[in-house]
C-alpha positions as CSV (number, residue, x, y, z in Angstrom):
1,X,0.0,0.0,0.0
2,X,2.9,2.3,0.8
3,X,4.5,1.5,-2.6
4,X,1.3,2.2,-4.4
5,X,0.9,5.5,-2.6
6,X,4.4,6.6,-3.7
7,X,3.8,5.5,-7.3
8,X,0.6,7.5,-7.4
9,X,2.2,10.5,-5.9
10,X,5.0,10.4,-8.5
11,X,2.5,9.9,-11.4
12,X,0.2,12.6,-10.1
13,X,3.1,15.1,-9.7
14,X,4.5,14.4,-13.2
15,X,1.2,14.5,-15.0
16,X,-0.4,17.3,-13.0
17,X,-3.5,15.2,-12.1
18,X,-4.5,16.3,-8.6
19,X,-6.8,13.3,-7.9
20,X,-3.8,10.9,-8.2
21,X,-1.8,13.1,-5.9
22,X,-4.6,13.1,-3.3
23,X,-5.2,9.3,-3.5
24,X,-1.4,8.7,-3.3
25,X,-1.2,10.8,-0.1
26,X,-4.2,8.9,1.4
27,X,-2.7,5.5,0.5
28,X,0.7,6.5,1.9
29,X,-0.8,7.6,5.2
30,X,-3.0,4.5,5.6
31,X,-0.1,2.2,4.7
32,X,2.2,3.9,7.2
33,X,-0.4,3.5,10.0
34,X,-1.0,-0.1,9.2
35,X,2.8,-0.8,9.0
36,X,3.4,0.9,12.4
37,X,0.5,-1.0,14.0
38,X,1.8,-4.3,12.6
39,X,5.3,-3.7,13.7
40,X,4.2,-2.8,17.3
41,X,2.6,-6.3,17.6
42,X,-1.0,-5.3,17.2
43,X,-3.2,-7.6,15.0
44,X,-4.3,-5.6,11.9
45,X,-7.3,-6.9,10.0
46,X,-6.8,-10.4,11.4
47,X,-3.1,-10.6,10.6
48,X,-0.4,-10.7,13.2
49,X,2.1,-9.0,10.9
50,X,1.5,-6.4,8.2
51,X,4.3,-5.7,5.7
């Protein structure tokens, strides 16, 4: 999810499409939160680890 967010940020920045930029930021934030929760040992969406 983090990688997809970064890819959308780059594509949105290069093409000037603001919706891709916005979706990229949202995916990046959600991915970072899930990654932090998974690394702290919390079960995320039924998984013990989230990469």
